[in-house]
C-alpha positions as CSV (number, residue, x, y, z in Angstrom):
1,M,-3.4,38.0,20.1
2,N,-5.9,35.2,20.6
3,K,-5.8,34.4,16.8
4,H,-2.0,33.8,17.0
5,V,-2.3,31.6,20.1
6,I,-5.0,29.5,18.5
7,Q,-3.0,29.1,15.3
8,G,0.1,28.2,17.4
9,L,-1.9,25.6,19.3
10,T,-3.2,24.1,16.1
11,V,0.2,24.0,14.4
12,G,1.9,22.7,17.6
13,G,-0.8,20.0,17.9
14,L,-0.3,18.9,14.4
15,F,3.5,18.6,15.0
16,T,2.8,16.6,18.2
17,I,0.5,14.2,16.4
18,A,2.9,13.8,13.4
19,I,5.9,13.2,15.6
20,T,4.0,10.7,17.9
21,W,2.8,8.8,14.8
22,I,6.3,8.7,13.2
23,A,7.9,7.5,16.4
24,S,5.3,4.8,17.1
25,A,4.9,3.6,13.5
26,D,8.0,1.4,13.6
27,A,6.9,-0.3,16.8
28,L,3.3,-0.8,15.7
29,A,4.0,-4.4,14.4
30,E,5.7,-5.5,17.7
31,G,3.1,-4.0,20.0
32,G,3.4,-4.3,23.8
33,L,5.9,-2.3,25.7
34,A,7.9,-1.4,22.6
35,L,4.8,0.4,21.2
36,L,4.1,2.1,24.6
37,A,7.7,3.3,24.9
38,S,7.7,4.6,21.4
39,M,4.4,6.4,21.8
40,V,5.6,8.0,25.1
41,F,8.9,9.1,23.6
42,G,7.1,10.4,20.5
43,L,4.6,12.3,22.6
44,A,7.3,13.8,24.8
45,A,9.3,15.0,21.7
46,G,6.1,16.2,20.0
47,L,5.0,18.2,23.0
48,C,8.4,19.8,23.3
49,I,8.5,20.9,19.6
50,G,4.8,21.8,19.7
51,G,5.4,24.0,22.8
52,L,8.2,25.8,20.9
53,V,5.9,26.5,18.0
54,V,3.2,27.8,20.4
55,A,5.8,30.0,22.1
56,N,6.9,31.3,18.7
57,F,3.4,32.3,17.7
58,A,2.8,33.9,21.1
59,M,6.0,36.0,20.8
60,L,4.8,37.0,17.3
61,A,1.5,38.2,18.8
62,T,3.2,40.2,21.6
63,E,5.5,41.7,19.0
64,E,2.6,42.9,16.9
65,K,0.9,44.3,19.9
66,K,3.7,46.7,20.8
67,V,3.1,50.2,19.6
68,K,5.9,52.6,19.2
69,K,5.3,56.3,19.6
70,A,7.0,58.5,17.1
71,S,8.6,61.5,18.7
72,A,10.4,64.1,16.8
73,T,12.9,66.3,18.7
74,R,14.6,69.3,17.4
75,P,17.0,71.5,19.2
76,I,15.7,74.7,20.6
77,T,18.1,77.5,20.6
78,A,17.7,80.7,22.4
79,H,18.8,83.9,20.7
80,A,19.1,87.1,22.6
81,H,18.3,90.2,20.4
82,A,20.3,93.2,21.5
């Protein structure tokens, strides 16, 4: 399970970094409050999407952890011999 959570955090972090960079790249030339607002918006959006990716990986880990027991049932009939 830890392997999936670490992978999820890595992928989610990469999404966060990419989305933050894309959102702030346009405002990089202007600087000032426009850059700050773009970075905050990009970081918030990136954290949301990154959190969803982490949750998806965690759900995958718990799904793999579940063990289903196989149980075979057959009807038992009672016959009276006379």
